[in-house]
KELUMTI-965003 format. One line per field, with one value per residue: x, y, z of N, C-alpha, C in turn; residue in three letters. Coordinates in pm, 1 decimal. Example, Ala and Ser with C-alpha at 12.3 -4.5 7.8 and 13.67 -1.06 7.14 Angstrom:
BEGIN
n.u: [1319.0, 1285.0] $
n.v: [-569.0, -225.0] $
n.w: [780.0, 708.0] $
ca.u: [1230.0, 1367.0] $
ca.v: [-450.0, -106.0] $
ca.w: [780.0, 714.0] $
c.u: [1320.0, 1290.0] $
c.v: [-330.0, 3.0] $
c.w: [780.0, 787.0] $
rest: [ALA, SER] $
//
This chain:
BEGIN
n.u: [86.6, 199.1, 379.6, 189.1, 63.6, 274.8, 291.6, 293.4, 46.2, -125.5, -306.4, -520.3, -599.2, -654.5, -919.3, -1007.7, -754.2, -585.7, -693.6, -650.5, -374.7, -285.7, -392.0, -237.3, 15.4, -24.3, -79.6, 160.5, 336.8, 229.9, 251.2, 525.2, 603.1, 654.0, 528.1, 572.9, 821.7, 733.2, 556.2, 754.1, 913.8, 742.0, 696.2, 945.7, 1020.8, 792.1, 672.5, 434.1, 177.6, -11.0, -106.8, -326.5, -306.3, -118.1, -23.9, -111.9, 123.2, 305.1, 205.7, 254.5, 544.9, 582.1, 487.3, 662.3, 893.5, 827.0, 786.2, 1029.4, 1199.3, 1397.6] $
n.v: [-118.6, 118.9, 170.8, 213.2, 452.4, 626.0, 671.3, 880.6, 930.5, 864.7, 1035.5, 1064.8, 808.2, 666.7, 636.9, 871.5, 943.1, 1143.7, 1163.4, 908.5, 885.9, 1092.3, 994.5, 760.8, 864.6, 1004.0, 784.5, 638.8, 822.8, 857.8, 594.4, 571.5, 775.3, 1025.0, 1263.7, 1529.3, 1566.8, 1555.9, 1779.7, 1991.4, 1933.4, 1985.1, 2263.8, 2367.8, 2269.8, 2321.2, 2541.0, 2532.1, 2455.0, 2271.8, 1957.7, 1950.0, 2172.0, 2134.7, 2102.6, 1862.6, 1760.0, 1826.7, 1666.1, 1423.9, 1428.1, 1447.5, 1204.9, 1024.4, 1101.4, 1039.4, 759.3, 672.3, 735.5, 644.3] $
n.w: [5.2, 65.1, -146.2, -347.0, -259.1, -295.1, -564.5, -850.3, -959.0, -764.4, -591.5, -759.0, -831.1, -606.2, -383.6, -149.6, -94.4, 24.0, 295.6, 379.5, 363.9, 541.8, 784.0, 797.8, 838.0, 1085.3, 1253.2, 1241.2, 1351.8, 1603.5, 1705.3, 1724.9, 1887.0, 1773.0, 1732.4, 1812.4, 1699.2, 1423.4, 1403.4, 1447.6, 1229.0, 1014.3, 1056.8, 1009.3, 760.0, 581.9, 684.3, 813.1, 1064.1, 1090.4, 981.0, 801.2, 653.0, 464.8, 122.5, -133.1, -246.0, -48.5, 158.5, 52.2, 51.9, 325.7, 414.3, 287.9, 422.2, 692.8, 680.1, 607.4, 816.2, 1092.6] $
ca.u: [-11.0, 290.9, 425.7, 80.2, 38.0, 373.0, 281.9, 255.0, -101.3, -201.9, -410.6, -636.1, -643.2, -698.6, -1018.1, -971.2, -600.9, -539.4, -732.7, -584.9, -236.4, -280.7, -414.9, -118.4, 127.1, -55.5, -71.8, 302.3, 407.1, 181.2, 311.6, 670.0, 625.0, 718.9, 426.1, 646.2, 915.3, 645.9, 521.1, 864.1, 961.6, 646.0, 708.5, 1074.6, 1020.2, 680.6, 619.7, 304.5, 167.7, -109.9, -100.5, -430.5, -267.0, -24.1, -71.3, -107.7, 265.0, 366.4, 158.3, 334.7, 680.2, 595.8, 461.9, 786.7, 998.2, 796.4, 798.0, 1182.7, 1266.3, 1432.3] $
ca.v: [4.0, 234.6, 201.5, 267.7, 590.6, 710.1, 675.5, 1019.4, 939.2, 820.1, 1115.9, 1050.5, 675.6, 603.5, 705.7, 929.1, 925.3, 1244.8, 1127.7, 781.1, 916.7, 1166.3, 891.5, 671.6, 960.3, 1018.0, 662.3, 599.6, 918.3, 821.3, 476.8, 582.8, 885.8, 1125.5, 1381.7, 1657.3, 1576.6, 1584.0, 1922.5, 2067.4, 1915.4, 2056.0, 2403.9, 2404.5, 2234.2, 2372.8, 2663.0, 2516.7, 2388.8, 2173.3, 1864.8, 1973.5, 2299.2, 2096.5, 2062.7, 1724.0, 1727.7, 1830.2, 1546.0, 1306.3, 1437.3, 1407.9, 1053.0, 958.0, 1129.7, 971.4, 619.9, 641.4, 773.5, 530.3] $
ca.w: [-6.8, 81.5, -270.4, -422.2, -212.2, -344.2, -709.2, -898.9, -986.7, -641.7, -548.6, -854.1, -842.5, -471.7, -320.3, -16.5, -84.8, 120.3, 424.7, 421.2, 388.0, 669.9, 891.9, 806.7, 891.3, 1228.3, 1327.5, 1248.1, 1444.8, 1745.2, 1743.7, 1742.1, 1970.6, 1685.8, 1708.5, 1839.8, 1586.1, 1302.6, 1412.1, 1430.6, 1085.8, 919.9, 1066.3, 951.1, 608.6, 498.3, 738.6, 851.0, 1195.9, 1094.7, 867.7, 706.4, 583.1, 364.8, -3.2, -158.9, -270.2, 82.6, 233.2, -6.9, 98.7, 466.0, 419.0, 255.3, 526.3, 810.2, 667.0, 588.8, 940.1, 1179.5] $
c.u: [87.0, 345.3, 308.1, 48.7, 147.2, 376.0, 238.1, 106.1, -189.5, -317.4, -540.0, -689.5, -702.6, -806.6, -991.2, -822.5, -542.2, -568.4, -660.7, -431.1, -207.1, -296.5, -298.7, -7.7, 104.5, -37.1, 70.3, 370.4, 352.7, 246.7, 461.8, 709.7, 684.5, 625.8, 495.0, 749.6, 855.4, 605.9, 635.7, 921.1, 864.9, 669.9, 832.9, 1070.7, 914.5, 627.2, 478.7, 282.0, 71.4, -103.9, -208.3, -402.5, -171.7, -84.6, -53.7, 38.0, 329.5, 325.9, 240.2, 482.5, 683.8, 569.1, 589.4, 888.3, 960.3, 827.1, 939.6, 1261.4, 1276.5, 1447.8] $
c.v: [119.0, 271.3, 266.8, 411.2, 678.1, 742.7, 830.4, 1039.2, 897.9, 901.0, 1103.2, 908.0, 613.8, 691.4, 750.6, 936.4, 1018.4, 1205.4, 1006.6, 805.7, 995.7, 1070.8, 799.0, 743.9, 977.4, 903.7, 618.6, 696.7, 890.2, 696.4, 474.2, 698.5, 1001.3, 1242.0, 1513.3, 1675.9, 1618.1, 1727.3, 2008.3, 2063.7, 1992.2, 2208.4, 2446.8, 2381.7, 2313.7, 2508.2, 2670.3, 2433.3, 2274.9, 2085.1, 1891.8, 2092.7, 2258.7, 2074.6, 1912.0, 1674.9, 1735.8, 1711.3, 1421.1, 1307.8, 1398.1, 1263.9, 981.7, 975.7, 1041.9, 817.4, 578.0, 666.9, 642.7, 567.2] $
c.w: [1.9, -65.1, -361.3, -389.7, -266.5, -492.4, -748.8, -914.0, -870.6, -604.7, -640.7, -858.8, -709.1, -416.5, -183.0, 7.0, 28.7, 261.1, 469.9, 442.4, 511.3, 784.0, 914.2, 874.1, 1046.1, 1305.6, 1340.4, 1360.2, 1591.5, 1792.2, 1786.4, 1840.5, 1900.5, 1664.5, 1715.7, 1725.7, 1454.4, 1292.1, 1390.5, 1282.6, 998.9, 926.7, 998.3, 797.7, 522.1, 555.3, 781.0, 978.9, 1186.1, 954.1, 765.5, 620.4, 471.7, 232.2, -36.0, -174.7, -133.7, 167.6, 175.9, 50.2, 250.8, 490.1, 394.4, 366.1, 661.1, 800.2, 642.9, 718.1, 1023.8, 1314.5] $
rest: [MET, GLY, GLU, LEU, ARG, ASN, MET, GLN, SER, ALA, PRO, LYS, LYS, ILE, GLU, ASN, TRP, ARG, ASN, LYS, THR, ILE, LYS, SER, ILE, GLN, ALA, ARG, CYS, SER, GLU, LYS, GLY, TRP, GLN, GLU, TRP, ARG, LYS, GLU, HIS, MET, ALA, LYS, LYS, PHE, GLY, LYS, SER, SER, ILE, THR, GLU, LEU, SER, ASP, GLU, GLU, VAL, LYS, GLN, LEU, TYR, GLN, THR, VAL, TRP, SER, LYS, LYS] $
//
């Protein structure tokens, strides 16, 4: 599912792509205790404090960053 979400055409092909991707980011960050890190990262990289303020491209970038973080 992760590979499918990263496809260039994913937002058009997957129903509710944005909501599902945001939920995945939130779940991963909660599971790993990274919520504060996520907020700081978004503020620094995108200048935004809420995940809902991000563009689709920014959500995609955040998804890739969160899922590659160790």
